[in-house]
C-alpha positions as CSV (number, residue, x, y, z in Angstrom):
1,X,-36.6,252.7,89.7
2,X,-39.9,252.7,87.9
3,X,-42.7,250.2,88.0
4,X,-41.6,248.4,84.8
5,X,-38.1,248.0,86.2
6,X,-39.4,246.9,89.6
7,X,-41.7,244.2,88.2
8,X,-38.7,242.8,86.2
9,X,-36.7,242.7,89.4
10,X,-39.5,240.9,91.3
11,X,-39.7,238.4,88.5
12,X,-35.9,237.9,88.6
13,X,-36.2,237.2,92.3
14,X,-39.1,234.8,92.2
15,X,-39.8,233.9,88.5
16,X,-43.4,234.0,87.3
17,X,-42.6,231.1,85.0
18,X,-42.5,228.7,88.0
19,X,-46.2,229.4,88.8
20,X,-48.8,226.8,88.0
21,X,-50.7,227.0,84.7
22,X,-53.9,227.9,86.4
23,X,-52.4,230.7,88.5
24,X,-52.4,234.4,87.8
25,X,-49.2,235.5,89.4
26,X,-47.4,238.6,88.1
27,X,-48.5,242.1,87.2
28,X,-52.1,242.9,88.1
29,X,-52.3,246.7,87.7
30,X,-49.4,248.5,86.0
31,X,-48.4,252.2,85.8
32,X,-45.1,251.5,84.0
33,X,-43.4,254.8,84.3
34,X,-44.4,255.5,87.9
35,X,-41.3,255.9,90.2
36,X,-41.2,253.5,93.1
37,X,-39.9,254.2,96.6
38,X,-42.3,252.3,98.9
39,X,-44.0,248.9,98.5
40,X,-46.7,247.4,100.8
41,X,-46.5,243.6,101.1
42,X,-49.8,241.8,102.0
43,X,-51.4,238.4,101.8
44,X,-54.5,239.8,100.2
45,X,-55.6,243.0,98.4
46,X,-58.6,244.3,100.4
47,X,-60.1,247.8,100.8
48,X,-58.5,248.4,104.2
49,X,-55.1,247.3,102.8
50,X,-55.5,249.7,99.9
51,X,-56.3,252.5,102.4
52,X,-53.2,251.5,104.3
53,X,-51.1,251.7,101.1
54,X,-52.5,255.2,100.4
55,X,-51.8,256.4,104.0
56,X,-48.2,255.1,103.8
57,X,-47.6,256.6,100.4
58,X,-46.9,253.3,98.7
59,X,-46.8,253.2,95.0
60,X,-47.1,249.4,94.8
61,X,-49.0,246.7,96.6
62,X,-47.2,243.3,96.5
63,X,-49.7,240.5,97.4
64,X,-49.5,236.8,97.7
65,X,-53.1,236.1,96.5
66,X,-53.7,237.6,93.0
67,X,-56.1,240.5,92.8
68,X,-57.5,239.1,89.5
69,X,-58.0,235.3,89.1
70,X,-60.6,235.7,86.3
71,X,-61.3,238.4,83.8
72,X,-64.1,240.8,84.6
73,X,-66.4,242.5,82.0
74,X,-67.0,245.8,83.7
75,X,-66.4,247.8,86.9
76,X,-69.7,247.9,88.9
77,X,-69.6,250.7,91.5
78,X,-72.3,248.9,93.4
79,X,-69.7,246.2,94.3
80,X,-67.2,246.7,97.1
81,X,-64.3,245.0,95.3
82,X,-64.8,247.2,92.2
83,X,-65.0,250.3,94.3
84,X,-61.6,249.2,95.8
85,X,-60.1,248.7,92.3
86,X,-61.2,252.2,91.3
87,X,-59.5,253.5,94.5
88,X,-56.3,251.8,93.5
89,X,-56.5,253.3,90.0
90,X,-57.4,256.8,91.3
91,X,-54.2,256.7,93.4
92,X,-52.1,255.2,90.6
93,X,-51.0,252.3,92.7
94,X,-49.6,249.3,90.8
95,X,-50.3,245.8,92.0
96,X,-48.2,242.7,91.6
97,X,-48.9,239.2,92.9
98,X,-46.5,236.4,93.7
99,X,-48.6,233.3,94.4
100,X,-47.7,229.7,93.5
101,X,-44.3,230.8,92.3
102,X,-43.6,232.2,95.8
103,X,-45.1,229.1,97.4
104,X,-42.4,226.9,95.9
105,X,-39.5,229.4,96.0
106,X,-36.6,228.9,98.4
107,X,-37.7,230.7,101.6
108,X,-41.3,230.8,100.4
109,X,-44.5,230.0,102.3
110,X,-44.0,226.3,102.9
111,X,-40.3,226.7,103.7
112,X,-41.2,229.4,106.3
113,X,-43.8,227.0,107.8
114,X,-41.1,224.4,108.1
115,X,-38.9,227.0,109.8
116,X,-41.6,227.9,112.3
117,X,-42.0,224.2,113.2
118,X,-38.2,223.8,113.6
119,X,-38.3,220.9,111.2
120,X,-35.1,219.1,110.5
121,X,-34.0,217.3,107.3
122,X,-36.6,219.1,105.3
123,X,-37.2,217.8,101.8
124,X,-39.7,217.9,99.0
125,X,-42.5,215.3,99.2
126,X,-42.3,213.3,95.9
127,X,-45.2,214.0,93.6
128,X,-46.0,217.4,95.1
129,X,-44.2,219.5,92.4
130,X,-42.4,221.4,95.2
131,X,-45.5,222.5,97.1
132,X,-45.4,220.1,100.0
133,X,-42.4,219.4,102.2
134,X,-41.6,217.0,105.0
135,X,-39.2,217.1,107.9
136,X,-38.5,215.8,111.4
137,X,-39.7,217.4,114.6
138,X,-37.1,218.3,117.3
139,X,-38.7,215.5,119.4
140,X,-41.4,212.9,119.1
141,X,-44.8,213.9,120.5
142,X,-48.4,212.8,120.6
143,X,-50.8,214.2,117.9
144,X,-52.6,216.4,120.4
145,X,-49.2,217.7,121.7
146,X,-48.3,218.4,118.1
147,X,-51.4,220.5,117.6
148,X,-50.6,222.6,120.6
149,X,-46.9,222.8,119.5
150,X,-48.1,224.0,116.0
151,X,-50.4,226.6,117.5
152,X,-47.6,228.1,119.6
153,X,-45.1,228.0,116.7
154,X,-47.4,229.6,114.2
155,X,-49.2,232.0,116.6
156,X,-52.5,230.3,115.8
157,X,-55.4,230.1,118.3
158,X,-56.2,226.5,119.3
159,X,-59.9,227.3,118.6
160,X,-59.1,227.8,114.9
161,X,-57.4,224.4,114.4
162,X,-59.1,221.1,113.5
163,X,-57.4,217.7,113.3
164,X,-58.2,214.2,112.2
165,X,-56.7,211.1,114.0
166,X,-56.0,209.5,117.4
167,X,-54.8,212.1,119.9
168,X,-52.3,209.6,121.3
169,X,-50.7,208.8,117.8
170,X,-46.9,209.3,117.9
171,X,-45.7,212.1,115.6
172,X,-42.1,212.7,114.5
173,X,-42.1,213.1,110.7
174,X,-44.4,215.9,109.5
175,X,-45.7,216.7,106.0
176,X,-46.6,220.3,105.4
177,X,-48.1,222.6,102.7
178,X,-48.9,226.2,103.3
179,X,-52.3,227.3,102.0
180,X,-54.7,224.8,100.6
181,X,-52.7,221.5,100.1
182,X,-55.2,218.7,100.7
183,X,-54.3,217.1,97.4
184,X,-50.9,216.2,98.8
185,X,-52.1,214.3,101.9
186,X,-51.7,210.9,100.4
187,X,-48.3,211.8,98.9
188,X,-47.3,212.7,102.5
189,X,-48.4,209.3,103.7
190,X,-46.4,207.6,100.9
191,X,-43.4,209.6,102.1
192,X,-44.0,208.0,105.6
193,X,-45.1,211.2,107.3
194,X,-46.9,210.7,110.6
195,X,-49.1,213.7,110.1
196,X,-49.9,216.1,107.3
197,X,-50.4,219.8,108.1
198,X,-52.1,222.3,105.8
199,X,-55.2,224.5,105.4
200,X,-58.7,224.3,103.9
201,X,-59.1,220.5,104.5
202,X,-62.4,219.2,103.0
203,X,-65.0,217.0,104.8
204,X,-64.7,214.0,102.5
205,X,-61.0,213.9,102.6
206,X,-61.2,214.0,106.4
207,X,-63.6,211.0,106.3
208,X,-61.3,209.1,104.0
209,X,-58.4,209.7,106.3
210,X,-60.4,208.6,109.4
211,X,-61.1,205.3,107.6
212,X,-57.4,204.8,106.6
213,X,-55.9,206.0,109.8
214,X,-54.2,209.1,108.4
215,X,-53.5,212.0,110.8
216,X,-54.3,215.5,109.5
217,X,-54.0,219.0,111.0
218,X,-55.8,222.0,109.5
219,X,-54.6,225.3,110.8
220,X,-56.6,227.3,108.2
221,X,-55.5,228.9,105.0
222,X,-54.9,232.3,106.6
223,X,-52.8,231.1,109.5
224,X,-50.5,229.0,107.3
225,X,-49.7,232.0,105.1
226,X,-50.3,235.1,107.2
227,X,-46.6,235.8,107.6
228,X,-46.3,236.5,103.9
229,X,-46.4,240.2,104.6
230,X,-43.3,240.2,106.8
231,X,-41.4,237.4,105.1
232,X,-41.9,238.7,101.5
233,X,-40.6,242.1,102.6
234,X,-37.5,240.4,103.9
235,X,-37.0,238.0,100.9
236,X,-37.5,240.7,98.2
237,X,-35.8,243.4,100.3
238,X,-32.5,241.4,100.3
239,X,-32.6,241.3,96.5
240,X,-34.0,244.7,95.5
241,X,-32.3,247.8,96.6
242,X,-33.3,251.5,96.8
243,X,-37.0,250.7,97.6
244,X,-38.6,250.2,101.0
245,X,-40.7,247.1,101.6
246,X,-43.4,247.7,104.2
247,X,-45.3,244.8,105.7
248,X,-49.1,245.4,106.0
249,X,-50.4,245.7,109.6
250,X,-54.0,245.0,108.7
251,X,-55.6,241.8,110.2
252,X,-57.3,240.2,107.2
253,X,-58.5,237.0,108.8
254,X,-62.1,236.7,107.5
255,X,-63.2,234.3,110.2
256,X,-64.3,235.0,113.8
257,X,-65.0,232.6,116.6
258,X,-67.2,233.0,119.7
C-alpha cells in the first residue's frame, strides 16, 4: 500500500467530510508513491514525536491535532516548528490528521471518554452536532467524588483538574466533550445533565456557571484526549490491513505542576 492508497483508506474509515468547516483534517504532508508499512499515531506532531517516528522507521505520522491550521509563507530555520517540518520532509514522512471528524466518529474521542467513565445510556446532546454526549454514571455520587472518580478513570492527576459547583451536589447524569467543549455546557444543562465535563474551560464561563448553579469539571485538553494514540491505532488498525499502527510513547503534556 502506498501513501495515496492509505490516505484514501483513512478517509473511508473516518471521513474527512464530517469535519467542521474551520477544521484542517486530512492530508498535511504527502509523498504519494511512498510505500507504507508502519504508522505512528499521536495526539500532536512535535519534534520529539518526529524523532520517534524516524527511530521506529514509520513512513506516516497520524495525528489528532492538525500540523497545519493556517497557511504559512515560508520555512524559517530559526523557528523550532519549521525545523521540525524540514526534518519530516528530509525523512519523507507523510502526515495525516483526523481531528473533528474523529471526535464525532463512532469510537472517537468523546465516545472513548464515555467508555472510561463507564457511562450508561449514552446519547448525543441535542444542539452539539455530535461533539457532546451524555450518559448515566454507574451510581449517584457527590460532585467532589465524581472529580476523584474521573481522575482515576482517565488517569489524570487530581492537581490538574478544576471544577465549578458545590462539592456536595449530587451527580448522576453526566455531559461530556473531549477536548475544548465549553460551548456545549448550556446544551448539557438543557439535556438535564448534573455536571458537564470537558477541557479548556474559560474564566467567564466559569463565573456564569457559578451564578446559575451549573456544575463543571475541567480535566484539561490533554487529559481528555491523550488516549488518541492508542485508541486510533486500534480503530484504524481494525479497518486497514497490512500496515502496523504504532502508538506514540512520547509524553506531550505541555503543562507541569509543582
